[in-house]
N, C-alpha and C positions, 0 to 999 in steps of 0.2 A: 636496472635502470628503466625508467618509464619512458615510453614513446609518447610524444605529443602529437595531437591531431594537426596536420597541416591544412590550413584554410586561410582565405584572405582575411577573415575575422577571427578573433579569439573565440573558441567554442566555450560556452558556459551553460550551466543548468537553465538559466533563463531562456536561452535559445532553444532548448529542447522541452519547453512547456512547463517549467517549474519556476518557483520564485526565489531560487538560490541566487546569491550575489554573483558578481562577475568573477568567478573563479575559473581559471584555465583548467581544462580537463586533459587527462592522458587517456590513451586508448585502453591501457590496463585498468584505470579507475572506472571508466565507463563500462567495461566488461564486468568488473566486480559489482558495480551498482546494479547493473541489469540482471546479473545472476542472482543476487540477493532478492531483488524485486520479483523475479520470475519464481523463485522458490517459495517466497512468502505467499504470492497469489495462488500458486498451484496447491499449496497446503490448505489454504482457505477453501478453494474451490472443491478439492477432493473431500474435505471434511463435510462441507455443506451438502455436496452431492450424495454422500453416503447416508447422511442423516435426514435430509429434507427433499432430495430429488433434484433433477436437472433444472427445473424452472427457478428454484430458490438459489441454486448454485450460480446460475447465470446472473441473477439479480445481485447476489453477493459480490461477484466479480466486478460487475458494473459499479456497485457502490465503492468497492476498493479502489478502482481506477479513478473515480470521481474524487475520493478523499486524497488520493495520491496527488492529484492535480492542485488541490487547495491547501495541502499541508505546508507548514513552515519548514523550510530546508535549513540544515545547519550551515553556518557560514564557513567553518573551517574543517568540519568533519568529512571524511571520505564516504562514510556510509550513513545514510539517514536512519531514523528509528522507524522500521517497517511495521512495528506493532501499532503505531498510531492509525494508519488507514485500516489495518486489520480489525482493531477494536471498534472503530466507527462502523465498519461494514457489518460486524457481528451484532452491534447494537441495533442497527437498522433491521437485520434479519430477525432478531428477537421481537422487535416491534411489529414487523409484518406477520410473523407467525404466532403472535400472542404468547410468546415464551418469556416475556419480560414482566414477571410479577414482582411484587414487593417481597424482598427476602425475609422481612419480618413476618410475613404472612405464610411463608413456606410451611407446608405440612398441615395447614388449617383448611377446613372445608369452607367453600364460599357460601 
């Protein structure tokens, strides 16, 4: 059974900085959403850290958080698609580092 958050107002994603509709949240749901988000961001940060260093890892994490703030949240789903901010952050990383070449040109000399 899910516990609901007791507050004078209904807690919803819009109140915690997202654009999700006014859907009441439970403590368990918030914990689950936060765990998924934390795991996704940590995986991105660690991958970028090992490949590009701490500066790019920090920028990628900031890009991920920005994208999280502007992404469209599902109306009924408990867990959003965390790949959306991750892919956007990786695209920005590729643009910053010059790693986003045309796939059709891969393997050819400039």
